[in-house]
Biotite code that builds the C-alpha atoms (Angstrom):
import biotite.structure as struc

atoms = struc.array([
    struc.Atom([21.199, 9.485, -9.198], chain_id="A", res_id=1, res_name="UNK", atom_name="CA", element="C"),
    struc.Atom([21.272, 6.002, -10.762], chain_id="A", res_id=2, res_name="UNK", atom_name="CA", element="C"),
    struc.Atom([18.319, 4.029, -12.013], chain_id="A", res_id=3, res_name="UNK", atom_name="CA", element="C"),
    struc.Atom([18.615, 1.426, -9.214], chain_id="A", res_id=4, res_name="UNK", atom_name="CA", element="C"),
    struc.Atom([18.573, 4.201, -6.779], chain_id="A", res_id=5, res_name="UNK", atom_name="CA", element="C"),
    struc.Atom([15.411, 5.735, -8.131], chain_id="A", res_id=6, res_name="UNK", atom_name="CA", element="C"),
    struc.Atom([13.776, 2.551, -8.105], chain_id="A", res_id=7, res_name="UNK", atom_name="CA", element="C"),
    struc.Atom([14.602, 1.664, -4.882], chain_id="A", res_id=8, res_name="UNK", atom_name="CA", element="C"),
    struc.Atom([13.511, 5.436, -3.682], chain_id="A", res_id=9, res_name="UNK", atom_name="CA", element="C"),
    struc.Atom([10.070, 4.682, -5.782], chain_id="A", res_id=10, res_name="UNK", atom_name="CA", element="C"),
    struc.Atom([9.585, 1.083, -3.934], chain_id="A", res_id=11, res_name="UNK", atom_name="CA", element="C"),
    struc.Atom([10.336, 2.651, -0.462], chain_id="A", res_id=12, res_name="UNK", atom_name="CA", element="C"),
    struc.Atom([7.646, 5.337, -1.323], chain_id="A", res_id=13, res_name="UNK", atom_name="CA", element="C"),
    struc.Atom([5.248, 2.862, -2.127], chain_id="A", res_id=14, res_name="UNK", atom_name="CA", element="C"),
    struc.Atom([5.733, 0.530, 0.605], chain_id="A", res_id=15, res_name="UNK", atom_name="CA", element="C"),
    struc.Atom([5.649, 3.240, 3.427], chain_id="A", res_id=16, res_name="UNK", atom_name="CA", element="C"),
    struc.Atom([2.950, 5.667, 2.209], chain_id="A", res_id=17, res_name="UNK", atom_name="CA", element="C"),
    struc.Atom([0.733, 4.288, -0.396], chain_id="A", res_id=18, res_name="UNK", atom_name="CA", element="C"),
    struc.Atom([-2.579, 2.591, 0.905], chain_id="A", res_id=19, res_name="UNK", atom_name="CA", element="C"),
    struc.Atom([-4.048, 1.382, -2.414], chain_id="A", res_id=20, res_name="UNK", atom_name="CA", element="C"),
    struc.Atom([-1.858, 0.449, -4.953], chain_id="A", res_id=21, res_name="UNK", atom_name="CA", element="C"),
    struc.Atom([-2.614, -0.471, -8.896], chain_id="A", res_id=22, res_name="UNK", atom_name="CA", element="C"),
    struc.Atom([-1.852, -3.866, -10.460], chain_id="A", res_id=23, res_name="UNK", atom_name="CA", element="C"),
    struc.Atom([1.210, -2.382, -11.917], chain_id="A", res_id=24, res_name="UNK", atom_name="CA", element="C"),
    struc.Atom([2.369, -0.909, -8.783], chain_id="A", res_id=25, res_name="UNK", atom_name="CA", element="C"),
    struc.Atom([1.917, -4.152, -7.078], chain_id="A", res_id=26, res_name="UNK", atom_name="CA", element="C"),
    struc.Atom([3.670, -6.225, -9.721], chain_id="A", res_id=27, res_name="UNK", atom_name="CA", element="C"),
    struc.Atom([6.853, -3.854, -9.334], chain_id="A", res_id=28, res_name="UNK", atom_name="CA", element="C"),
    struc.Atom([6.659, -4.837, -5.944], chain_id="A", res_id=29, res_name="UNK", atom_name="CA", element="C"),
    struc.Atom([6.305, -8.431, -6.177], chain_id="A", res_id=30, res_name="UNK", atom_name="CA", element="C"),
    struc.Atom([9.303, -8.343, -8.562], chain_id="A", res_id=31, res_name="UNK", atom_name="CA", element="C"),
    struc.Atom([11.637, -6.318, -6.447], chain_id="A", res_id=32, res_name="UNK", atom_name="CA", element="C"),
    struc.Atom([10.583, -7.745, -2.817], chain_id="A", res_id=33, res_name="UNK", atom_name="CA", element="C"),
    struc.Atom([8.444, -10.725, -3.307], chain_id="A", res_id=34, res_name="UNK", atom_name="CA", element="C"),
    struc.Atom([8.539, -11.755, 0.274], chain_id="A", res_id=35, res_name="UNK", atom_name="CA", element="C"),
    struc.Atom([7.487, -8.129, 1.543], chain_id="A", res_id=36, res_name="UNK", atom_name="CA", element="C"),
    struc.Atom([4.652, -8.348, -1.100], chain_id="A", res_id=37, res_name="UNK", atom_name="CA", element="C"),
    struc.Atom([3.370, -11.781, -0.133], chain_id="A", res_id=38, res_name="UNK", atom_name="CA", element="C"),
    struc.Atom([2.983, -10.822, 3.486], chain_id="A", res_id=39, res_name="UNK", atom_name="CA", element="C"),
    struc.Atom([1.918, -7.001, 3.186], chain_id="A", res_id=40, res_name="UNK", atom_name="CA", element="C"),
    struc.Atom([-0.321, -6.879, 0.034], chain_id="A", res_id=41, res_name="UNK", atom_name="CA", element="C"),
    struc.Atom([-4.050, -7.753, -0.190], chain_id="A", res_id=42, res_name="UNK", atom_name="CA", element="C"),
    struc.Atom([-5.631, -8.235, -3.686], chain_id="A", res_id=43, res_name="UNK", atom_name="CA", element="C"),
    struc.Atom([-8.918, -6.788, -4.406], chain_id="A", res_id=44, res_name="UNK", atom_name="CA", element="C"),
    struc.Atom([-10.326, -8.959, -7.012], chain_id="A", res_id=45, res_name="UNK", atom_name="CA", element="C"),
    struc.Atom([-13.414, -6.945, -7.803], chain_id="A", res_id=46, res_name="UNK", atom_name="CA", element="C"),
    struc.Atom([-11.378, -3.788, -8.824], chain_id="A", res_id=47, res_name="UNK", atom_name="CA", element="C"),
    struc.Atom([-7.926, -5.246, -9.410], chain_id="A", res_id=48, res_name="UNK", atom_name="CA", element="C"),
    struc.Atom([-6.199, -3.095, -6.933], chain_id="A", res_id=49, res_name="UNK", atom_name="CA", element="C"),
    struc.Atom([-4.167, -4.068, -3.693], chain_id="A", res_id=50, res_name="UNK", atom_name="CA", element="C"),
    struc.Atom([-4.403, -2.896, -0.157], chain_id="A", res_id=51, res_name="UNK", atom_name="CA", element="C"),
    struc.Atom([-1.163, -2.038, 1.415], chain_id="A", res_id=52, res_name="UNK", atom_name="CA", element="C"),
    struc.Atom([-1.493, -3.605, 4.806], chain_id="A", res_id=53, res_name="UNK", atom_name="CA", element="C"),
    struc.Atom([1.709, -1.947, 6.088], chain_id="A", res_id=54, res_name="UNK", atom_name="CA", element="C"),
    struc.Atom([-0.114, 1.399, 5.666], chain_id="A", res_id=55, res_name="UNK", atom_name="CA", element="C"),
    struc.Atom([-3.880, 0.655, 6.015], chain_id="A", res_id=56, res_name="UNK", atom_name="CA", element="C"),
    struc.Atom([-5.035, 0.438, 9.615], chain_id="A", res_id=57, res_name="UNK", atom_name="CA", element="C"),
    struc.Atom([-8.841, -0.555, 10.559], chain_id="A", res_id=58, res_name="UNK", atom_name="CA", element="C"),
    struc.Atom([-8.395, 1.107, 13.744], chain_id="A", res_id=59, res_name="UNK", atom_name="CA", element="C"),
    struc.Atom([-7.474, 4.378, 12.443], chain_id="A", res_id=60, res_name="UNK", atom_name="CA", element="C"),
    struc.Atom([-10.488, 4.234, 9.986], chain_id="A", res_id=61, res_name="UNK", atom_name="CA", element="C"),
    struc.Atom([-12.914, 3.394, 12.476], chain_id="A", res_id=62, res_name="UNK", atom_name="CA", element="C"),
    struc.Atom([-11.630, 6.054, 14.904], chain_id="A", res_id=63, res_name="UNK", atom_name="CA", element="C"),
    struc.Atom([-11.907, 8.499, 11.999], chain_id="A", res_id=64, res_name="UNK", atom_name="CA", element="C"),
    struc.Atom([-15.657, 7.276, 11.244], chain_id="A", res_id=65, res_name="UNK", atom_name="CA", element="C"),
    struc.Atom([-16.521, 7.772, 14.619], chain_id="A", res_id=66, res_name="UNK", atom_name="CA", element="C"),
    struc.Atom([-15.299, 11.178, 14.593], chain_id="A", res_id=67, res_name="UNK", atom_name="CA", element="C"),
    struc.Atom([-17.026, 12.081, 11.729], chain_id="A", res_id=68, res_name="UNK", atom_name="CA", element="C"),
    struc.Atom([-20.352, 10.697, 12.935], chain_id="A", res_id=69, res_name="UNK", atom_name="CA", element="C"),
    struc.Atom([-19.950, 12.482, 16.316], chain_id="A", res_id=70, res_name="UNK", atom_name="CA", element="C"),
    struc.Atom([-19.202, 15.791, 14.372], chain_id="A", res_id=71, res_name="UNK", atom_name="CA", element="C"),
    struc.Atom([-15.806, 16.163, 15.753], chain_id="A", res_id=72, res_name="UNK", atom_name="CA", element="C"),
])
């Protein structure tokens, strides 16, 4: 596998599966795919992480919280 293929695999893994990204991971995404990054990454200034809006879902979060509160 070439370095380019490994980079592409890593980028796709992050884009599709990682909810919270480090500043370093986000920096790679901004360099490789700036348009996608601008549309899908939200910077948390207080802890310098990025929220991947492509993966994060408030609806799923609230559903999970409700189930926990109901003891389901």
